N, C-alpha and C positions, 0 to 999 in steps of 0.2 A: 849441658845438650841443643840439640838442634830445637829453633823457636821458626815459624813458617808464621808470617803475619803480611798486612797491610801496607805497605809504605808508608800512606796514610793514616795510618794508626799504630802507630810500632809500642809493643806491648812492656814498655822501659818509662820508667821513673825520666824527670825531668833532669840535666846535669848527669848520664852511667856512662857515658864513654871518654875515654882519652883521646880515642881511634875509632875511624869508620871507614870502613871504605864499599867503593859502590863501583865494580867493575862491569864497564859494557853493558847495563842496564838499564840509566836513566834516560834514553832514548826512546823507552815503553810508557814511559809518565805523562800520559796525557796532562796531567796537572802538574806539571815538573816544580812550578815554585812551592805546588803548593806539600809534596815530596820533601823536596830542600828544605819545609820549614819544618818539616818532622823531623830529618836530622838533626839540623839546627838545635830543636829542643833539647836533642836526648845528647848532643854533644855538651861535654863539660864546657867552662871558661876557659878556654885556652886549647881548647882540643882542636885535633885537624882531621879533617873528611878529604881523604882522596878518592879524586869521584875521575875513573875512566870513561871518557865517552866517545861513541863512535860524532865525530864533525863532517862530515861527506857531504855534500847537498842533495838528500835525498827524505820526501814526505811521501807517507805510506796511510795518510787521512783518510783516504775513502775507506780502507778496511780498520779504523783504530789500533793498528800495531802496531807503529813506530815513527818517528820524527828526529831527525838528526839536523840539531842547530848550528851556526857558526861559535864559533869561541869566543865574540861578543858576546851572544845572547846569552850563552852559556853562564857567561861572566856577571851577565845582567841577573839573571832566575835567582843563581847563587847569593847575588846582595837583596835582592827582592824579598829573598828568606831569609835575610838578617844574618850571610855570612859573609867574610872578607876575606878573596881572593889571594892570596900570599906568594903564590908564583902560580904560572899553568904553560905547558909544553908541549910541542909533537911530540908522540913517543913511538910508534908505531902509525904506517900510511892509513889516513883517516881515524887516526884516534891522538886524541890530546887527556891529558892529564891534569886535572885539577886537583890544587892543595887549595884548601880552604878552610876559616878559621871561625870562631867566636871570638 
């Protein structure tokens, strides 16, 4: 069934998933490292997070809507959350795919 929850408090036990997919949404996380940390918590050791992210240089903090981070910042945020970036690459204009694991 469908589960709706905050990315900062996922309703799953630790090590629940082998694969997590996050597509074109992480630029809306105002606390990105916290969100990635929660994803890392529910990802099994050896599991993979696939995160497709807008990386165009835009910021919309005034309204609190979205922030697109460059690839180097995304790599740093994923690392601070306890994830290791295995690979990242450009997949569409202004979109990068990050493959990270525990």
